[in-house]
C-alpha positions as CSV (number, residue, x, y, z in Angstrom):
1,M,270.8,95.5,16.4
2,L,267.3,95.1,15.8
3,S,265.4,92.1,14.9
4,I,262.0,92.2,13.2
5,V,259.6,89.7,14.5
6,K,256.6,88.8,12.1
7,M,253.4,88.5,14.2
8,N,250.3,87.0,13.0
9,T,246.9,88.9,13.5
10,R,243.9,87.1,15.5
11,S,242.2,86.5,11.9
12,K,245.0,85.1,10.3
13,T,245.7,83.0,13.2
14,K,242.2,81.9,13.1
15,Q,242.4,81.2,9.4
16,M,245.7,79.0,10.0
17,N,243.7,77.1,12.7
18,L,240.8,76.4,10.6
19,A,243.0,75.1,7.7
20,M,244.8,72.8,10.2
21,E,241.5,71.4,11.4
22,K,240.4,70.9,8.0
23,E,243.4,68.9,7.0
24,K,243.0,66.7,10.0
25,T,239.4,65.9,9.4
26,N,240.1,65.1,5.8
27,E,242.7,62.4,6.9
28,I,240.3,61.0,9.4
29,N,237.2,60.9,7.1
30,K,239.2,59.4,4.2
31,P,237.4,55.9,3.7
32,I,239.4,52.7,4.1
33,V,238.5,50.1,1.9
34,L,239.8,46.7,3.1
35,Y,237.6,44.2,0.9
36,K,234.5,44.4,-1.2
37,V,231.2,43.0,0.7
38,E,229.0,41.0,-1.6
39,I,225.8,39.8,0.2
40,D,223.3,37.6,-1.4
41,F,220.1,38.5,0.5
42,N,218.1,35.9,-1.0
43,E,220.4,33.1,0.3
44,A,220.8,34.8,3.5
45,S,217.0,34.6,3.9
46,E,216.8,30.8,3.1
47,A,219.6,30.0,5.4
48,W,217.7,32.1,8.2
49,R,214.5,30.3,7.5
50,A,216.1,26.8,7.6
51,N,215.0,26.0,11.0
52,K,211.9,28.1,11.1
53,K,208.3,27.6,10.4
54,C,206.2,30.6,9.5
55,I,203.0,30.9,11.5
56,G,201.7,34.1,10.0
57,N,201.9,37.7,10.5
58,G,205.8,37.6,10.2
59,H,206.1,35.4,13.0
60,Y,208.0,32.3,13.2
61,K,208.7,29.2,15.3
62,Y,211.8,27.1,15.6
63,I,211.4,23.6,14.4
64,C,213.5,20.4,15.0
65,C,216.6,20.0,13.4
66,Q,216.6,16.4,13.5
67,K,216.0,14.2,10.3
68,T,213.4,11.3,10.6
69,K,214.2,7.7,9.6
70,S,213.0,8.4,6.1
71,G,215.5,11.5,5.8
72,N,213.0,14.1,5.8
73,P,213.4,16.9,8.2
74,C,211.3,16.8,11.3
75,K,208.4,19.3,11.4
76,R,207.7,19.5,15.1
77,E,208.2,22.5,17.3
78,S,211.6,22.7,18.9
79,L,211.7,22.9,22.8
80,K,212.7,26.2,24.3
81,F,216.4,27.0,24.2
82,C,217.1,23.7,22.4
83,D,217.3,22.8,18.6
84,Y,215.4,19.4,19.1
85,C,211.8,18.4,19.7
86,K,210.7,16.4,22.8
87,I,211.1,13.1,20.9
88,H,214.6,13.9,19.3
89,T,216.1,15.7,22.5
90,P,219.5,13.8,23.0
91,K,219.4,11.6,26.2
92,T,221.9,12.7,28.9
93,K,223.6,10.3,31.3
């Protein structure tokens, strides 16, 4: 009893491999949409500038985050690595 074995040629094997690779990349490249992103860049820019003072040429300095007695924001330059100016720095014990 003879059994017939069907063999693929090199070109057929190459075509099959390319088809399999294409299927894999299509599965990988499908975009996954989790949620819709809506960013209001004008609002984001205002929030970023809230504690900064423009000194020109696209440069900014951080200003004190404390409010004055009259309720207006303090306009003094903040200390390095601190959110407050020299006057409004919290006293440590």
